[in-house]
C-alpha positions, 0 to 999 in steps of 0.5 A: 335097851343098851342096859339090857345088852350090857347086862347080857354081855356082862353075864356072858363074859362072866360065864366065859371067864368061869368056864375058862378058869374051871377048864384050866383046873380040870385034868385031861379025861381018858378017852374011855371016860370022855365017851361017858360025858354028855354031848352038848344039848344032850340030857345028862344022866348022872350015875345012881348012888345006892343007899347011904354013902360011905365015909370015904365017898363023902370025904372024897366029895368034900375034897372035890367040892372044895376045889371045884365048887367052893368059890361060889357055894362056900366050902360047906355048901352053905352059899358063897360069893355068887352061888346059893346055899345048897343045903336049903336048895329046892333042887337038892331037896328033890334030888334022888341019887344025883338025878337033879344035881348031876344034870346041873353039874354036867350041863351047867347054868350058863345064864346064871354064870355056872359053867358045866363040869366034866366029872367022872361018874365016881367023882360026881357021885362023891360030890352028890354024896357030900352035898346030901351029907351037908344037908343032913347035918344042917337039918339035924341042928334042931331049931336052927333057922338059917334062911327065910322060907316063903311060908314065913312071908305069907302070914299077913292079912292084906286087908288089915295091911291096907288099913294100916298103910292108909291109917295108923302107919302113915305110909300113904302120906308119902306113897301111892298104891297107884303111883310110886308103888304101882306094880311094886310086887312085880319089881320085888318079890318075897324077901326082896320086897320085905327088905325094900319095905323096911330098909329102902336105903339098903339093908347091908349098907345101912341108913348112912347110905340114905339120901339125907343131907345136912346143913350146919351153921358154924358159930362164925355164921358160915353155912356148910351143906352136904350129904349126911355122913354121921350123926349121934347124940354128940357129933354131926358129920357130913361130906361137903361138895368138895368131897371132904368129910367134916364133923362138929360137936352138936352143942357147938353148932346149929344144924338141920337134917333133911332125910326123905327116908326118916319116916322109914327109920322111925317106922322100924320101931313102930312095927309089930310082927303082925302089922309088918306082915300085914303091910307086906301082904298088902304090898304083894297085891300091888301088881 
């Protein structure tokens, strides 16, 4: 319960900070312009844009986007520090003349850390034009796949995945559908579930962040134990209980590595495209 309150408080503070930061960058609105802005809780109706946007409007939108939106969504609207890629956004896909984008911009998404923005009709139309222009450019790059689509993760056969899980894959030796994997499809969905299945240590962190430990026996007979930090065909390295990194040439010492996730590393080389998607399909049934 304490963690839930902490998370809510953290999101609220981030949203407040973003609101204050962006507000400090906004120029004062003329009274006539402020009258056009939606009141809190009111439905935001963005200005319509007719036809293809002009080059000048797109350039103006690019400039506004760079100063107001790029920190989160990237300068090219392809995703940034905390904001999603808008060129592949479902909301942008559904947007007609700013109807979807405008509402989000003017009302914000406080629960996700996005504050509302008080843009004039002309400025909002320019931002909308820039986002759609970026989307068109990205879609014109034939064959360029920048993200994993939901359809890509629905090609497997759950029954075949179950057979592989309990048979040739050897997954059932360590995992139980009714035990540690019970409800896994509710905890992780889509790409997150696939990444968890393939890289339980964290895809970006890499295998070095796994819970593997090492025991090294020196020529003197001294035994050194710690968290495995490095291993290749020549060197073995660990971080000992004092926090010191120590390494040795493998041919000069005896060592043993205990890595509970070793089977996952080995499995990466065994998966075919078909078996990987079949196992994923099976895991998606464990709710």
